[in-house]
Backbone as CSV, one residue per row, in Angstrom:
resi,resn,N_x,N_y,N_z,CA_x,CA_y,CA_z,C_x,C_y,C_z
1,MET,-5.298,6.384,42.903,-6.012,5.515,41.397,-4.523,6.106,40.790
2,ASN,-4.390,5.233,39.490,-3.540,4.998,38.192,-4.360,5.197,36.806
3,THR,-4.112,6.162,36.157,-5.017,5.356,35.272,-3.841,5.735,34.049
4,GLU,-4.650,4.084,33.849,-3.327,4.937,31.961,-3.624,5.398,30.985
5,LYS,-3.187,5.716,30.685,-2.871,7.181,29.176,-3.182,6.830,28.093
6,ARG,-3.849,6.591,27.350,-4.623,6.778,25.610,-3.415,7.374,24.932
7,TYR,-2.365,6.676,24.717,-1.929,8.013,23.547,-2.073,7.809,21.748
8,VAL,-2.843,6.942,21.310,-3.507,6.527,20.635,-5.626,6.167,20.378
9,ARG,-5.770,7.189,19.077,-7.641,7.849,19.509,-7.428,6.991,17.947
10,LEU,-8.579,6.640,17.605,-9.549,6.493,16.214,-11.022,7.927,16.343
11,ASP,-10.746,8.178,15.803,-11.724,9.824,15.659,-13.147,9.198,14.519
12,GLU,-13.796,10.105,14.979,-14.927,9.864,13.874,-15.119,9.943,12.762
13,HIS,-13.852,9.223,12.039,-13.414,8.701,11.145,-13.353,7.412,10.470
14,GLY,-12.910,6.808,11.776,-11.921,5.695,11.933,-10.739,5.381,12.085
15,VAL,-10.337,6.837,11.539,-8.427,7.434,11.284,-7.811,7.734,13.488
16,MET,-6.215,6.566,12.433,-5.678,6.865,13.738,-4.794,7.976,14.678
17,ARG,-5.454,9.207,15.649,-4.761,10.252,15.906,-3.889,9.434,17.405
18,VAL,-2.796,10.727,17.134,-1.676,10.258,18.405,-3.034,12.174,19.317
19,GLY,-2.558,11.508,20.627,-3.289,11.997,21.727,-4.612,12.981,20.942
20,ASN,-4.417,14.110,21.803,-5.209,14.539,20.671,-5.556,15.542,19.514
21,SER,-4.240,14.908,19.865,-3.773,15.668,17.949,-4.826,15.582,17.231
22,ARG,-4.581,16.330,15.852,-5.049,15.540,14.614,-4.142,14.972,13.653
23,VAL,-2.775,14.715,14.113,-0.773,14.094,13.619,-1.810,12.396,14.248
24,MET,-1.895,12.548,12.151,-2.475,10.980,12.463,-1.387,9.348,12.935
25,LEU,-1.362,9.106,13.493,-0.725,7.809,14.506,0.192,7.398,11.971
26,ASP,0.107,7.464,11.154,0.820,6.909,10.269,1.574,7.483,9.613
27,ALA,1.580,9.145,10.369,3.166,10.046,9.660,3.442,9.530,11.042
28,ILE,3.365,9.024,12.275,4.765,8.971,13.274,5.218,7.256,13.002
29,VAL,4.177,6.274,12.360,4.814,5.637,12.563,6.036,4.812,11.378
30,ALA,6.109,5.679,9.867,6.325,5.866,9.368,7.265,6.975,8.976
31,GLY,7.484,7.497,9.957,8.797,7.694,10.014,9.854,7.175,11.225
32,PHE,8.823,6.730,11.587,9.315,6.221,12.795,10.486,4.775,12.207
33,ALA,9.828,4.491,10.470,10.257,3.481,10.113,11.412,3.977,8.891
34,GLN,10.907,5.079,8.547,11.941,5.837,8.006,13.780,6.399,8.605
35,GLY,13.627,5.927,10.124,14.711,5.492,10.641,15.083,7.353,11.695
36,HIS,13.815,7.540,12.224,13.228,8.426,12.479,13.781,8.830,13.659
37,ALA,14.649,9.836,14.811,14.403,9.418,15.863,12.724,9.589,16.433
38,PRO,12.848,9.312,17.171,10.995,10.128,18.681,11.063,12.156,19.109
39,GLU,12.657,12.581,18.933,13.216,13.675,18.902,13.339,14.444,17.395
40,THR,13.322,14.060,17.246,12.899,14.153,15.960,11.777,14.995,15.789
41,LEU,10.670,13.529,15.273,9.305,13.339,14.465,8.222,13.806,15.981
42,GLN,8.969,14.581,17.215,8.468,15.454,18.349,8.993,16.967,17.214
43,GLN,9.799,17.465,17.330,10.619,18.480,16.263,9.452,18.345,14.244
44,GLN,9.351,17.773,14.342,8.243,17.427,12.739,6.489,18.488,13.377
45,TYR,6.406,17.689,14.315,4.840,17.069,14.622,4.100,18.234,15.982
46,PRO,5.470,19.611,16.345,4.969,20.497,17.284,4.137,20.112,18.010
47,ALA,2.634,19.419,18.064,1.606,19.543,18.136,1.532,18.179,19.530
48,LEU,2.555,17.263,19.512,3.330,16.187,19.719,3.471,17.027,21.218
49,SER,3.797,16.209,22.263,4.675,15.748,23.889,5.879,14.573,23.622
50,LEU,6.297,14.416,23.207,7.690,13.958,23.044,7.544,12.843,23.975
51,GLU,6.497,13.132,25.403,5.443,11.511,25.533,5.070,10.800,25.183
52,GLU,3.887,11.582,24.152,2.942,11.445,23.446,3.967,10.412,21.676
53,VAL,4.721,11.444,21.866,5.238,10.372,20.106,5.770,9.127,20.713
54,TYR,6.886,9.018,21.802,6.935,7.526,22.524,5.787,7.186,23.011
55,GLY,4.664,6.964,23.097,3.948,6.734,23.501,3.264,5.663,22.306
56,ALA,2.820,6.656,21.159,2.841,6.291,20.339,2.640,4.992,19.579
57,ILE,4.925,5.030,19.298,6.070,3.803,19.152,5.375,3.245,18.857
58,THR,5.050,3.021,20.853,4.817,1.631,22.021,4.267,0.925,20.976
59,TYR,2.508,2.074,21.150,0.943,1.928,20.506,1.732,0.975,20.010
60,SER,2.776,1.345,18.607,1.832,0.801,16.936,2.462,-0.767,17.188
61,LEU,3.910,-0.700,17.544,4.992,-1.626,18.245,3.697,-3.113,19.540
62,ALA,3.609,-2.229,20.513,2.773,-3.243,21.437,0.508,-3.904,20.296
63,HIS,0.621,-3.159,18.773,-0.518,-3.269,18.181,0.296,-3.497,16.924
64,THR,0.013,-4.734,16.273,1.872,-4.573,15.826,0.075,-5.241,13.941
65,ASP,-0.446,-6.035,15.307,-1.686,-6.841,13.791,-2.539,-5.046,13.782
66,GLU,-3.134,-4.664,14.300,-3.978,-3.866,14.418,-3.905,-3.307,14.042
67,VAL,-2.258,-2.090,13.574,-1.918,-1.325,13.376,-1.228,-1.316,11.451
68,LYS,-1.248,-3.798,11.208,-1.018,-3.560,10.032,-2.130,-2.869,9.215
69,ALA,-3.519,-4.014,9.657,-4.528,-4.053,9.390,-4.679,-2.024,8.901
70,TYR,-5.069,-1.606,10.333,-5.557,-0.027,9.308,-3.835,-0.045,8.647
71,LEU,-2.745,0.716,7.923,-2.098,1.123,7.400,-2.724,0.581,6.551
72,LYS,-2.927,-1.068,5.858,-3.419,-0.809,4.459,-4.682,-0.894,4.772
73,ARG,-6.107,-1.091,5.515,-7.057,0.325,5.016,-7.034,1.742,4.517
74,GLN,-5.985,2.362,4.825,-5.189,3.680,4.962,-4.570,3.465,3.253
75,ASP,-3.880,3.224,3.439,-3.242,2.986,1.800,-4.641,3.019,0.611
76,GLU,-5.220,1.641,1.335,-7.061,1.555,0.115,-7.660,2.369,0.306
77,VAL,-7.793,3.091,1.208,-8.731,5.005,1.626,-7.713,5.694,0.015
78,TRP,-6.604,5.688,0.354,-5.845,7.536,-0.247,-5.889,6.361,-2.006
79,GLU,-5.229,5.189,-2.108,-5.659,5.139,-3.529,-6.495,4.887,-3.883
80,SER,-7.904,4.841,-3.371,-9.783,5.060,-3.985,-9.135,6.273,-4.034
81,TRP,-9.563,7.467,-2.856,-9.478,9.338,-3.366,-7.990,9.267,-4.695
82,ARG,-6.297,8.830,-4.386,-5.987,9.142,-5.477,-6.565,8.761,-7.442
83,ALA,-7.290,7.695,-7.358,-8.076,7.845,-8.619,-9.243,8.275,-8.804
84,ARG,-10.039,8.579,-7.945,-10.645,9.939,-8.407,-10.278,11.419,-8.700
85,SER,-10.023,11.639,-8.218,-8.283,12.721,-8.419,-8.483,13.069,-9.792
86,THR,-7.419,11.699,-10.854,-6.608,11.473,-11.145,-7.708,11.867,-12.983
87,GLY,-9.419,10.849,-12.438,-9.964,11.188,-14.127,-10.731,12.619,-13.354
88,ARG,-10.897,13.513,-12.712,-11.586,14.677,-12.512,-10.039,15.191,-12.885
89,LEU,-10.948,16.961,-13.232,-10.230,18.299,-13.517,-10.897,18.715,-12.083
90,SER,-9.610,19.917,-11.760,-10.846,20.709,-10.582,-11.148,22.155,-11.724
91,PRO,-11.944,22.216,-11.060,-13.176,23.574,-11.662,-12.230,25.049,-12.186
92,MET,-11.082,25.107,-11.582,-10.923,26.066,-12.531,-9.819,25.819,-13.393
93,VAL,-9.626,24.115,-13.007,-8.701,24.160,-15.514,-9.350,24.104,-15.889
94,GLU,-10.936,24.013,-15.552,-12.167,22.980,-16.820,-12.975,24.478,-17.102
95,CYS,-12.267,25.568,-16.264,-13.277,27.354,-16.131,-12.143,27.968,-17.432
96,LEU,-10.575,27.666,-17.211,-9.926,27.914,-18.110,-10.136,27.518,-19.081
97,ARG,-10.748,26.885,-19.571,-10.244,25.336,-21.025,-11.603,25.876,-21.504
98,ALA,-13.071,26.278,-21.149,-13.728,26.210,-20.993,-13.403,28.119,-21.445
99,LEU,-12.596,28.748,-21.269,-12.458,30.419,-21.862,-11.481,29.707,-22.687
100,ARG,-10.763,29.642,-23.235,-9.582,28.998,-23.745,-10.580,28.850,-25.393
101,ALA,-11.577,27.730,-25.137,-12.612,27.433,-26.151,-13.313,28.348,-26.971
102,SER,-14.117,29.076,-25.869,-14.691,30.321,-26.717,-13.534,31.144,-27.416
103,ASP,-12.527,31.502,-26.381,-11.864,32.073,-27.394,-10.656,31.691,-28.633
104,VAL,-10.632,30.431,-28.667,-10.597,29.893,-30.560,-12.461,29.784,-31.417
105,ALA,-12.652,30.111,-29.790,-13.684,29.543,-31.020,-14.212,31.181,-31.611
106,LYS,-14.059,31.769,-31.352,-14.671,33.665,-32.068,-13.954,33.446,-32.951
107,PRO,-14.512,34.121,-34.438,-14.286,35.031,-35.034,-13.159,36.311,-35.291
108,THR,-12.158,36.168,-34.977,-11.227,36.974,-35.551,-11.539,38.168,-36.696
């Protein structure tokens, strides 16, 4: 019996991953679009076999519309995260600013 291998899977968060790894399909598609050879991509992501890299590239070429729609959704998610983080200071920065303000308020 010949079972077909699945090189791309959707995780519990709706993110396309390559093989059983945590490597996002986005990374492979972007690297390939930038002209990187599959062998180079495999070296950059050692959790993947060369077969999985080729499989992910083949999947993205065979499912162009689906992958484009997914990448568009991913861009929207990243933009949303960026917008939220831009307006918010890290707790460490807030703490340092509070300490600085308390030092300025102390009479010398």
